PyMOL Python script that loads the backbone (N, CA, C, O; Angstrom):
from pymol import cmd

cmd.read_pdbstr("""\
ATOM      1  N   UNK A   1     114.724 124.238  48.673  1.00  0.00           N
ATOM      2  CA  UNK A   1     114.932 123.449  49.866  1.00  0.00           C
ATOM      3  C   UNK A   1     114.586 124.322  51.084  1.00  0.00           C
ATOM      4  O   UNK A   1     114.984 125.483  51.172  1.00  0.00           O
ATOM      5  N   UNK A   2     113.841 123.729  52.006  1.00  0.00           N
ATOM      6  CA  UNK A   2     113.456 124.481  53.208  1.00  0.00           C
ATOM      7  C   UNK A   2     114.620 124.552  54.184  1.00  0.00           C
ATOM      8  O   UNK A   2     115.609 123.833  54.040  1.00  0.00           O
ATOM      9  N   UNK A   3     114.499 125.407  55.157  1.00  0.00           N
ATOM     10  CA  UNK A   3     115.538 125.559  56.184  1.00  0.00           C
ATOM     11  C   UNK A   3     115.711 124.242  56.944  1.00  0.00           C
ATOM     12  O   UNK A   3     116.834 123.840  57.250  1.00  0.00           O
ATOM     13  N   UNK A   4     114.609 123.584  57.243  1.00  0.00           N
ATOM     14  CA  UNK A   4     114.679 122.307  57.968  1.00  0.00           C
ATOM     15  C   UNK A   4     115.453 121.264  57.157  1.00  0.00           C
ATOM     16  O   UNK A   4     116.266 120.523  57.709  1.00  0.00           O
ATOM     17  N   UNK A   5     115.201 121.210  55.853  1.00  0.00           N
ATOM     18  CA  UNK A   5     115.907 120.253  54.996  1.00  0.00           C
ATOM     19  C   UNK A   5     117.401 120.574  54.928  1.00  0.00           C
ATOM     20  O   UNK A   5     118.236 119.670  54.899  1.00  0.00           O
ATOM     21  N   UNK A   6     117.728 121.860  54.903  1.00  0.00           N
ATOM     22  CA  UNK A   6     119.141 122.260  54.892  1.00  0.00           C
ATOM     23  C   UNK A   6     119.837 121.843  56.182  1.00  0.00           C
ATOM     24  O   UNK A   6     120.973 121.367  56.158  1.00  0.00           O
ATOM     25  N   UNK A   7     119.151 122.024  57.303  1.00  0.00           N
ATOM     26  CA  UNK A   7     119.723 121.643  58.598  1.00  0.00           C
ATOM     27  C   UNK A   7     119.939 120.133  58.652  1.00  0.00           C
ATOM     28  O   UNK A   7     120.969 119.667  59.138  1.00  0.00           O
ATOM     29  N   UNK A   8     118.973 119.376  58.156  1.00  0.00           N
ATOM     30  CA  UNK A   8     119.103 117.913  58.143  1.00  0.00           C
ATOM     31  C   UNK A   8     120.268 117.505  57.263  1.00  0.00           C
ATOM     32  O   UNK A   8     121.064 116.651  57.655  1.00  0.00           O
ATOM     33  N   UNK A   9     120.388 118.092  56.086  1.00  0.00           N
ATOM     34  CA  UNK A   9     121.508 117.776  55.195  1.00  0.00           C
ATOM     35  C   UNK A   9     122.841 118.067  55.861  1.00  0.00           C
ATOM     36  O   UNK A   9     123.764 117.256  55.785  1.00  0.00           O
ATOM     37  N   UNK A  10     122.951 119.228  56.519  1.00  0.00           N
ATOM     38  CA  UNK A  10     124.200 119.582  57.203  1.00  0.00           C
ATOM     39  C   UNK A  10     124.488 118.614  58.336  1.00  0.00           C
ATOM     40  O   UNK A  10     125.639 118.232  58.549  1.00  0.00           O
ATOM     41  N   UNK A  11     123.454 118.213  59.065  1.00  0.00           N
ATOM     42  CA  UNK A  11     123.632 117.275  60.174  1.00  0.00           C
ATOM     43  C   UNK A  11     124.087 115.913  59.677  1.00  0.00           C
ATOM     44  O   UNK A  11     124.923 115.267  60.309  1.00  0.00           O
ATOM     45  N   UNK A  12     123.548 115.476  58.556  1.00  0.00           N
ATOM     46  CA  UNK A  12     123.928 114.183  57.995  1.00  0.00           C
ATOM     47  C   UNK A  12     125.402 114.159  57.628  1.00  0.00           C
ATOM     48  O   UNK A  12     126.053 113.119  57.726  1.00  0.00           O
ATOM     49  N   UNK A  13     125.930 115.299  57.206  1.00  0.00           N
ATOM     50  CA  UNK A  13     127.337 115.369  56.846  1.00  0.00           C
ATOM     51  C   UNK A  13     128.247 115.214  58.055  1.00  0.00           C
ATOM     52  O   UNK A  13     129.417 114.865  57.903  1.00  0.00           O
ATOM     53  N   UNK A  14     127.737 115.465  59.236  1.00  0.00           N
ATOM     54  CA  UNK A  14     128.558 115.398  60.444  1.00  0.00           C
ATOM     55  C   UNK A  14     128.469 114.051  61.148  1.00  0.00           C
ATOM     56  O   UNK A  14     129.099 113.864  62.189  1.00  0.00           O
ATOM     57  N   UNK A  15     127.706 113.115  60.609  1.00  0.00           N
ATOM     58  CA  UNK A  15     127.598 111.795  61.230  1.00  0.00           C
ATOM     59  C   UNK A  15     128.946 111.086  61.213  1.00  0.00           C
ATOM     60  O   UNK A  15     129.706 111.243  60.258  1.00  0.00           O
ATOM     61  N   UNK A  16     129.263 110.302  62.256  1.00  0.00           N
ATOM     62  CA  UNK A  16     130.547 109.606  62.330  1.00  0.00           C
ATOM     63  C   UNK A  16     130.830 108.716  61.119  1.00  0.00           C
ATOM     64  O   UNK A  16     131.971 108.636  60.666  1.00  0.00           O
ATOM     65  N   UNK A  17     129.804 108.050  60.594  1.00  0.00           N
ATOM     66  CA  UNK A  17     130.027 107.167  59.455  1.00  0.00           C
ATOM     67  C   UNK A  17     130.568 107.952  58.264  1.00  0.00           C
ATOM     68  O   UNK A  17     131.503 107.516  57.592  1.00  0.00           O
ATOM     69  N   UNK A  18     129.973 109.104  58.014  1.00  0.00           N
ATOM     70  CA  UNK A  18     130.428 109.943  56.902  1.00  0.00           C
ATOM     71  C   UNK A  18     131.854 110.398  57.156  1.00  0.00           C
ATOM     72  O   UNK A  18     132.683 110.407  56.246  1.00  0.00           O
ATOM     73  N   UNK A  19     132.138 110.776  58.400  1.00  0.00           N
ATOM     74  CA  UNK A  19     133.477 111.242  58.761  1.00  0.00           C
ATOM     75  C   UNK A  19     134.501 110.133  58.549  1.00  0.00           C
ATOM     76  O   UNK A  19     135.569 110.373  57.986  1.00  0.00           O
ATOM     77  N   UNK A  20     134.181 108.923  58.996  1.00  0.00           N
ATOM     78  CA  UNK A  20     135.103 107.798  58.860  1.00  0.00           C
ATOM     79  C   UNK A  20     135.328 107.462  57.383  1.00  0.00           C
ATOM     80  O   UNK A  20     136.453 107.178  56.972  1.00  0.00           O
ATOM     81  N   UNK A  21     134.252 107.496  56.587  1.00  0.00           N
ATOM     82  CA  UNK A  21     134.396 107.212  55.161  1.00  0.00           C
ATOM     83  C   UNK A  21     135.340 108.205  54.507  1.00  0.00           C
ATOM     84  O   UNK A  21     136.215 107.822  53.731  1.00  0.00           O
ATOM     85  N   UNK A  22     135.161 109.482  54.823  1.00  0.00           N
ATOM     86  CA  UNK A  22     136.015 110.485  54.198  1.00  0.00           C
ATOM     87  C   UNK A  22     137.450 110.352  54.681  1.00  0.00           C
ATOM     88  O   UNK A  22     138.384 110.564  53.908  1.00  0.00           O
ATOM     89  N   UNK A  23     137.639 110.000  55.961  1.00  0.00           N
ATOM     90  CA  UNK A  23     138.997 109.786  56.484  1.00  0.00           C
ATOM     91  C   UNK A  23     139.667 108.622  55.773  1.00  0.00           C
ATOM     92  O   UNK A  23     140.840 108.695  55.408  1.00  0.00           O
ATOM     93  N   UNK A  24     138.907 107.542  55.579  1.00  0.00           N
ATOM     94  CA  UNK A  24     139.468 106.377  54.899  1.00  0.00           C
ATOM     95  C   UNK A  24     139.855 106.725  53.470  1.00  0.00           C
ATOM     96  O   UNK A  24     140.925 106.329  53.005  1.00  0.00           O
ATOM     97  N   UNK A  25     139.006 107.454  52.772  1.00  0.00           N
ATOM     98  CA  UNK A  25     139.308 107.831  51.397  1.00  0.00           C
ATOM     99  C   UNK A  25     140.550 108.704  51.333  1.00  0.00           C
ATOM    100  O   UNK A  25     141.378 108.539  50.437  1.00  0.00           O
ATOM    101  N   UNK A  26     140.690 109.643  52.283  1.00  0.00           N
ATOM    102  CA  UNK A  26     141.845 110.530  52.310  1.00  0.00           C
ATOM    103  C   UNK A  26     143.131 109.752  52.531  1.00  0.00           C
ATOM    104  O   UNK A  26     144.174 110.108  51.983  1.00  0.00           O
ATOM    105  N   UNK A  27     143.064 108.692  53.331  1.00  0.00           N
ATOM    106  CA  UNK A  27     144.271 107.989  53.731  1.00  0.00           C
ATOM    107  C   UNK A  27     144.611 106.787  52.867  1.00  0.00           C
ATOM    108  O   UNK A  27     145.608 106.111  53.118  1.00  0.00           O
ATOM    109  N   UNK A  28     143.804 106.512  51.859  1.00  0.00           N
ATOM    110  CA  UNK A  28     144.105 105.384  50.981  1.00  0.00           C
ATOM    111  C   UNK A  28     145.382 105.704  50.206  1.00  0.00           C
ATOM    112  O   UNK A  28     145.497 106.776  49.612  1.00  0.00           O
ATOM    113  N   UNK A  29     146.308 104.807  50.210  1.00  0.00           N
ATOM    114  CA  UNK A  29     147.526 104.967  49.427  1.00  0.00           C
ATOM    115  C   UNK A  29     147.934 103.617  48.869  1.00  0.00           C
ATOM    116  O   UNK A  29     147.133 102.683  48.864  1.00  0.00           O
ATOM    117  N   UNK A  30     149.162 103.500  48.401  1.00  0.00           N
ATOM    118  CA  UNK A  30     149.619 102.282  47.742  1.00  0.00           C
ATOM    119  C   UNK A  30     149.649 101.088  48.691  1.00  0.00           C
ATOM    120  O   UNK A  30     149.409  99.962  48.255  1.00  0.00           O
ATOM    121  N   UNK A  31     149.933 101.296  49.955  1.00  0.00           N
ATOM    122  CA  UNK A  31     150.061 100.193  50.911  1.00  0.00           C
ATOM    123  C   UNK A  31     148.720  99.870  51.557  1.00  0.00           C
ATOM    124  O   UNK A  31     147.861 100.737  51.719  1.00  0.00           O
ATOM    125  N   UNK A  32     148.567  98.640  51.908  1.00  0.00           N
ATOM    126  CA  UNK A  32     147.352  98.222  52.596  1.00  0.00           C
ATOM    127  C   UNK A  32     147.588  98.094  54.100  1.00  0.00           C
ATOM    128  O   UNK A  32     146.723  97.600  54.823  1.00  0.00           O
ATOM    129  N   UNK A  33     148.757  98.538  54.573  1.00  0.00           N
ATOM    130  CA  UNK A  33     149.099  98.423  55.989  1.00  0.00           C
ATOM    131  C   UNK A  33     149.120  99.773  56.679  1.00  0.00           C
ATOM    132  O   UNK A  33     149.439 100.792  56.067  1.00  0.00           O
ATOM    133  N   UNK A  34     148.784  99.772  57.931  1.00  0.00           N
ATOM    134  CA  UNK A  34     148.975 100.928  58.792  1.00  0.00           C
ATOM    135  C   UNK A  34     149.919 100.452  59.896  1.00  0.00           C
ATOM    136  O   UNK A  34     149.530  99.665  60.758  1.00  0.00           O
ATOM    137  N   UNK A  35     151.148 100.930  59.861  1.00  0.00           N
ATOM    138  CA  UNK A  35     152.122 100.502  60.861  1.00  0.00           C
ATOM    139  C   UNK A  35     151.974 101.331  62.126  1.00  0.00           C
ATOM    140  O   UNK A  35     151.791 102.548  62.080  1.00  0.00           O
ATOM    141  N   UNK A  36     152.059 100.640  63.257  1.00  0.00           N
ATOM    142  CA  UNK A  36     151.976 101.289  64.559  1.00  0.00           C
ATOM    143  C   UNK A  36     153.310 101.118  65.263  1.00  0.00           C
ATOM    144  O   UNK A  36     153.886 100.031  65.255  1.00  0.00           O
ATOM    145  N   UNK A  37     153.800 102.186  65.869  1.00  0.00           N
ATOM    146  CA  UNK A  37     155.024 102.141  66.649  1.00  0.00           C
ATOM    147  C   UNK A  37     154.770 102.682  68.043  1.00  0.00           C
ATOM    148  O   UNK A  37     154.163 103.739  68.213  1.00  0.00           O
ATOM    149  N   UNK A  38     155.240 101.946  69.037  1.00  0.00           N
ATOM    150  CA  UNK A  38     155.022 102.352  70.434  1.00  0.00           C
ATOM    151  C   UNK A  38     156.070 103.364  70.840  1.00  0.00           C
ATOM    152  O   UNK A  38     157.246 103.212  70.512  1.00  0.00           O
ATOM    153  N   UNK A  39     155.652 104.396  71.552  1.00  0.00           N
ATOM    154  CA  UNK A  39     156.578 105.401  72.076  1.00  0.00           C
ATOM    155  C   UNK A  39     156.456 105.447  73.591  1.00  0.00           C
ATOM    156  O   UNK A  39     155.371 105.648  74.136  1.00  0.00           O
ATOM    157  N   UNK A  40     157.565 105.260  74.249  1.00  0.00           N
ATOM    158  CA  UNK A  40     157.604 105.246  75.719  1.00  0.00           C
ATOM    159  C   UNK A  40     157.128 106.552  76.347  1.00  0.00           C
ATOM    160  O   UNK A  40     156.281 106.521  77.240  1.00  0.00           O
ATOM    161  N   UNK A  41     157.646 107.700  75.908  1.00  0.00           N
ATOM    162  CA  UNK A  41     157.250 108.930  76.614  1.00  0.00           C
ATOM    163  C   UNK A  41     155.738 109.157  76.645  1.00  0.00           C
ATOM    164  O   UNK A  41     155.197 109.607  77.654  1.00  0.00           O
ATOM    165  N   UNK A  42     155.062 108.848  75.543  1.00  0.00           N
ATOM    166  CA  UNK A  42     153.611 109.065  75.489  1.00  0.00           C
ATOM    167  C   UNK A  42     152.827 107.849  75.972  1.00  0.00           C
ATOM    168  O   UNK A  42     151.625 107.942  76.218  1.00  0.00           O
ATOM    169  N   UNK A  43     153.507 106.705  76.109  1.00  0.00           N
ATOM    170  CA  UNK A  43     152.833 105.443  76.452  1.00  0.00           C
ATOM    171  C   UNK A  43     151.664 105.185  75.503  1.00  0.00           C
ATOM    172  O   UNK A  43     150.579 104.778  75.919  1.00  0.00           O
ATOM    173  N   UNK A  44     151.916 105.433  74.216  1.00  0.00           N
ATOM    174  CA  UNK A  44     150.868 105.283  73.212  1.00  0.00           C
ATOM    175  C   UNK A  44     151.470 104.762  71.907  1.00  0.00           C
ATOM    176  O   UNK A  44     152.688 104.748  71.729  1.00  0.00           O
ATOM    177  N   UNK A  45     150.619 104.350  71.032  1.00  0.00           N
ATOM    178  CA  UNK A  45     151.015 103.857  69.717  1.00  0.00           C
ATOM    179  C   UNK A  45     150.790 104.960  68.695  1.00  0.00           C
ATOM    180  O   UNK A  45     149.692 105.508  68.598  1.00  0.00           O
ATOM    181  N   UNK A  46     151.828 105.286  67.932  1.00  0.00           N
ATOM    182  CA  UNK A  46     151.706 106.241  66.828  1.00  0.00           C
ATOM    183  C   UNK A  46     151.342 105.449  65.580  1.00  0.00           C
ATOM    184  O   UNK A  46     151.935 104.403  65.316  1.00  0.00           O
ATOM    185  N   UNK A  47     150.387 105.929  64.823  1.00  0.00           N
ATOM    186  CA  UNK A  47     149.940 105.216  63.628  1.00  0.00           C
ATOM    187  C   UNK A  47     150.451 105.904  62.363  1.00  0.00           C
ATOM    188  O   UNK A  47     150.702 107.110  62.355  1.00  0.00           O
ATOM    189  N   UNK A  48     150.599 105.122  61.297  1.00  0.00           N
ATOM    190  CA  UNK A  48     150.996 105.691  60.006  1.00  0.00           C
ATOM    191  C   UNK A  48     149.970 106.693  59.496  1.00  0.00           C
ATOM    192  O   UNK A  48     150.304 107.600  58.733  1.00  0.00           O
ATOM    193  N   UNK A  49     148.735 106.530  59.916  1.00  0.00           N
ATOM    194  CA  UNK A  49     147.689 107.433  59.432  1.00  0.00           C
ATOM    195  C   UNK A  49     147.609 108.715  60.254  1.00  0.00           C
ATOM    196  O   UNK A  49     146.675 109.504  60.106  1.00  0.00           O
ATOM    197  N   UNK A  50     148.610 108.915  61.130  1.00  0.00           N
ATOM    198  CA  UNK A  50     148.709 110.193  61.831  1.00  0.00           C
ATOM    199  C   UNK A  50     147.947 110.305  63.137  1.00  0.00           C
ATOM    200  O   UNK A  50     147.745 111.410  63.640  1.00  0.00           O
ATOM    201  N   UNK A  51     147.528 109.204  63.684  1.00  0.00           N
ATOM    202  CA  UNK A  51     146.778 109.223  64.943  1.00  0.00           C
ATOM    203  C   UNK A  51     147.611 108.615  66.070  1.00  0.00           C
ATOM    204  O   UNK A  51     148.678 108.049  65.830  1.00  0.00           O
ATOM    205  N   UNK A  52     147.121 108.736  67.281  1.00  0.00           N
ATOM    206  CA  UNK A  52     147.722 108.101  68.463  1.00  0.00           C
ATOM    207  C   UNK A  52     146.665 107.178  69.061  1.00  0.00           C
ATOM    208  O   UNK A  52     145.470 107.466  69.005  1.00  0.00           O
ATOM    209  N   UNK A  53     147.124 106.057  69.636  1.00  0.00           N
ATOM    210  CA  UNK A  53     146.193 105.101  70.229  1.00  0.00           C
ATOM    211  C   UNK A  53     146.846 104.484  71.447  1.00  0.00           C
ATOM    212  O   UNK A  53     148.033 104.157  71.421  1.00  0.00           O
ATOM    213  N   UNK A  54     146.081 104.323  72.515  1.00  0.00           N
ATOM    214  CA  UNK A  54     146.617 103.649  73.704  1.00  0.00           C
ATOM    215  C   UNK A  54     145.571 102.679  74.246  1.00  0.00           C
ATOM    216  O   UNK A  54     144.366 102.892  74.119  1.00  0.00           O
ATOM    217  N   UNK A  55     146.068 101.626  74.845  1.00  0.00           N
ATOM    218  CA  UNK A  55     145.203 100.639  75.476  1.00  0.00           C
ATOM    219  C   UNK A  55     145.203 100.930  76.971  1.00  0.00           C
ATOM    220  O   UNK A  55     146.264 101.060  77.581  1.00  0.00           O
ATOM    221  N   UNK A  56     144.043 101.030  77.545  1.00  0.00           N
ATOM    222  CA  UNK A  56     143.911 101.375  78.961  1.00  0.00           C
ATOM    223  C   UNK A  56     144.688 100.398  79.848  1.00  0.00           C
ATOM    224  O   UNK A  56     145.298 100.802  80.838  1.00  0.00           O
ATOM    225  N   UNK A  57     144.663  99.124  79.491  1.00  0.00           N
ATOM    226  CA  UNK A  57     145.331  98.097  80.294  1.00  0.00           C
ATOM    227  C   UNK A  57     146.763  97.840  79.820  1.00  0.00           C
ATOM    228  O   UNK A  57     147.415  96.912  80.299  1.00  0.00           O
ATOM    229  N   UNK A  58     147.259  98.658  78.878  1.00  0.00           N
ATOM    230  CA  UNK A  58     148.593  98.418  78.328  1.00  0.00           C
ATOM    231  C   UNK A  58     148.565  97.274  77.338  1.00  0.00           C
ATOM    232  O   UNK A  58     147.495  96.785  76.975  1.00  0.00           O
ATOM    233  N   UNK A  59     149.728  96.851  76.904  1.00  0.00           N
ATOM    234  CA  UNK A  59     149.819  95.729  75.982  1.00  0.00           C
ATOM    235  C   UNK A  59     149.947  96.159  74.537  1.00  0.00           C
ATOM    236  O   UNK A  59     150.037  97.345  74.220  1.00  0.00           O
ATOM    237  N   UNK A  60     149.952  95.157  73.669  1.00  0.00           N
ATOM    238  CA  UNK A  60     150.137  95.386  72.240  1.00  0.00           C
ATOM    239  C   UNK A  60     148.810  95.208  71.498  1.00  0.00           C
ATOM    240  O   UNK A  60     147.868  94.621  72.030  1.00  0.00           O
ATOM    241  N   UNK A  61     148.746  95.715  70.277  1.00  0.00           N
ATOM    242  CA  UNK A  61     147.528  95.491  69.487  1.00  0.00           C
ATOM    243  C   UNK A  61     147.219  93.994  69.329  1.00  0.00           C
ATOM    244  O   UNK A  61     146.059  93.586  69.387  1.00  0.00           O
ATOM    245  N   UNK A  62     148.254  93.191  69.133  1.00  0.00           N
ATOM    246  CA  UNK A  62     148.046  91.745  68.967  1.00  0.00           C
ATOM    247  C   UNK A  62     147.433  91.138  70.225  1.00  0.00           C
ATOM    248  O   UNK A  62     146.530  90.307  70.133  1.00  0.00           O
ATOM    249  N   UNK A  63     147.917  91.547  71.402  1.00  0.00           N
ATOM    250  CA  UNK A  63     147.363  91.029  72.653  1.00  0.00           C
ATOM    251  C   UNK A  63     145.888  91.390  72.815  1.00  0.00           C
ATOM    252  O   UNK A  63     145.133  90.660  73.457  1.00  0.00           O
ATOM    253  N   UNK A  64     145.486  92.503  72.240  1.00  0.00           N
ATOM    254  CA  UNK A  64     144.095  92.962  72.331  1.00  0.00           C
ATOM    255  C   UNK A  64     143.274  92.564  71.102  1.00  0.00           C
ATOM    256  O   UNK A  64     142.132  92.991  70.934  1.00  0.00           O
ATOM    257  N   UNK A  65     143.884  91.733  70.245  1.00  0.00           N
ATOM    258  CA  UNK A  65     143.224  91.220  69.043  1.00  0.00           C
ATOM    259  C   UNK A  65     142.780  92.337  68.099  1.00  0.00           C
ATOM    260  O   UNK A  65     141.684  92.298  67.540  1.00  0.00           O
ATOM    261  N   UNK A  66     143.647  93.326  67.936  1.00  0.00           N
ATOM    262  CA  UNK A  66     143.431  94.390  66.964  1.00  0.00           C
ATOM    263  C   UNK A  66     144.154  93.996  65.683  1.00  0.00           C
ATOM    264  O   UNK A  66     145.377  93.859  65.678  1.00  0.00           O
ATOM    265  N   UNK A  67     143.416  93.814  64.611  1.00  0.00           N
ATOM    266  CA  UNK A  67     144.002  93.419  63.340  1.00  0.00           C
ATOM    267  C   UNK A  67     143.887  94.525  62.292  1.00  0.00           C
ATOM    268  O   UNK A  67     144.574  94.505  61.271  1.00  0.00           O
ATOM    269  N   UNK A  68     143.003  95.493  62.565  1.00  0.00           N
ATOM    270  CA  UNK A  68     142.798  96.621  61.672  1.00  0.00           C
ATOM    271  C   UNK A  68     142.891  97.919  62.472  1.00  0.00           C
ATOM    272  O   UNK A  68     142.504  97.970  63.640  1.00  0.00           O
ATOM    273  N   UNK A  69     143.403  98.952  61.836  1.00  0.00           N
ATOM    274  CA  UNK A  69     143.481 100.254  62.487  1.00  0.00           C
ATOM    275  C   UNK A  69     142.066 100.832  62.608  1.00  0.00           C
ATOM    276  O   UNK A  69     141.354 100.916  61.608  1.00  0.00           O
ATOM    277  N   UNK A  70     141.650 101.228  63.812  1.00  0.00           N
ATOM    278  CA  UNK A  70     140.307 101.784  63.962  1.00  0.00           C
ATOM    279  C   UNK A  70     140.174 103.185  63.351  1.00  0.00           C
ATOM    280  O   UNK A  70     139.062 103.692  63.196  1.00  0.00           O
ATOM    281  N   UNK A  71     141.292 103.801  63.008  1.00  0.00           N
ATOM    282  CA  UNK A  71     141.248 105.147  62.427  1.00  0.00           C
ATOM    283  C   UNK A  71     141.105 105.123  60.914  1.00  0.00           C
ATOM    284  O   UNK A  71     140.278 105.849  60.363  1.00  0.00           O
ATOM    285  N   UNK A  72     141.903 104.296  60.227  1.00  0.00           N
ATOM    286  CA  UNK A  72     141.896 104.302  58.753  1.00  0.00           C
ATOM    287  C   UNK A  72     141.347 103.019  58.149  1.00  0.00           C
ATOM    288  O   UNK A  72     141.032 102.989  56.960  1.00  0.00           O
ATOM    289  N   UNK A  73     141.225 101.956  58.945  1.00  0.00           N
ATOM    290  CA  UNK A  73     140.643 100.712  58.459  1.00  0.00           C
ATOM    291  C   UNK A  73     141.606  99.762  57.764  1.00  0.00           C
ATOM    292  O   UNK A  73     141.210  98.675  57.345  1.00  0.00           O
ATOM    293  N   UNK A  74     142.876 100.166  57.637  1.00  0.00           N
ATOM    294  CA  UNK A  74     143.845  99.289  56.973  1.00  0.00           C
ATOM    295  C   UNK A  74     144.331  98.211  57.940  1.00  0.00           C
ATOM    296  O   UNK A  74     144.180  98.333  59.156  1.00  0.00           O
ATOM    297  N   UNK A  75     144.925  97.142  57.371  1.00  0.00           N
ATOM    298  CA  UNK A  75     145.515  96.091  58.200  1.00  0.00           C
ATOM    299  C   UNK A  75     146.591  96.717  59.083  1.00  0.00           C
ATOM    300  O   UNK A  75     147.357  97.574  58.641  1.00  0.00           O
ATOM    301  N   UNK A  76     146.634  96.275  60.326  1.00  0.00           N
ATOM    302  CA  UNK A  76     147.554  96.836  61.305  1.00  0.00           C
ATOM    303  C   UNK A  76     148.823  95.995  61.397  1.00  0.00           C
ATOM    304  O   UNK A  76     148.762  94.766  61.431  1.00  0.00           O
ATOM    305  N   UNK A  77     149.954  96.657  61.437  1.00  0.00           N
ATOM    306  CA  UNK A  77     151.233  95.986  61.625  1.00  0.00           C
ATOM    307  C   UNK A  77     152.013  96.807  62.643  1.00  0.00           C
ATOM    308  O   UNK A  77     152.061  98.034  62.553  1.00  0.00           O
ATOM    309  N   UNK A  78     152.626  96.128  63.615  1.00  0.00           N
ATOM    310  CA  UNK A  78     153.419  96.848  64.611  1.00  0.00           C
ATOM    311  C   UNK A  78     154.885  96.837  64.197  1.00  0.00           C
ATOM    312  O   UNK A  78     155.367  95.880  63.591  1.00  0.00           O
ATOM    313  N   UNK A  79     155.578  97.910  64.532  1.00  0.00           N
ATOM    314  CA  UNK A  79     157.023  97.975  64.274  1.00  0.00           C
ATOM    315  C   UNK A  79     157.727  97.997  65.623  1.00  0.00           C
ATOM    316  O   UNK A  79     157.094  98.122  66.672  1.00  0.00           O
ATOM    317  N   UNK A  80     159.023  97.877  65.574  1.00  0.00           N
ATOM    318  CA  UNK A  80     159.839  97.819  66.788  1.00  0.00           C
ATOM    319  C   UNK A  80     159.554  99.019  67.702  1.00  0.00           C
ATOM    320  O   UNK A  80     159.379 100.147  67.240  1.00  0.00           O
ATOM    321  N   UNK A  81     159.513  98.742  68.997  1.00  0.00           N
ATOM    322  CA  UNK A  81     159.240  99.800  69.962  1.00  0.00           C
ATOM    323  C   UNK A  81     160.415 100.771  70.070  1.00  0.00           C
ATOM    324  O   UNK A  81     161.579 100.372  70.041  1.00  0.00           O
ATOM    325  N   UNK A  82     160.074 102.076  70.197  1.00  0.00           N
ATOM    326  CA  UNK A  82     161.088 103.115  70.425  1.00  0.00           C
ATOM    327  C   UNK A  82     161.033 103.548  71.871  1.00  0.00           C
ATOM    328  O   UNK A  82     159.971 103.543  72.493  1.00  0.00           O
ATOM    329  N   UNK A  83     162.182 103.923  72.404  1.00  0.00           N
ATOM    330  CA  UNK A  83     162.238 104.416  73.793  1.00  0.00           C
ATOM    331  C   UNK A  83     162.638 105.862  73.814  1.00  0.00           C
ATOM    332  O   UNK A  83     162.742 106.458  74.886  1.00  0.00           O
TER     333      UNK A  83
END
""", "prot")
cmd.dss("prot")
cmd.show_as("cartoon", "prot")
cmd.util.cbc("prot")
cmd.orient("prot")
């Protein structure tokens, strides 16, 4: 394999699609839900998959028509807000 081919192969591994696929595979578990809980101090939603998410205009995932977690791809469910 030439140096150029090696560089292309390495670059392909860093593409967002590959990253998202590997993240989804890592986070697959028994449940098909990713629960989100709102936290007042951070003004953000904590996800079961270990990420944080906030809406610029505020509001809930349902108000913004979010049905799937953009981080892990599982169905999104909100839990009671914490203060």
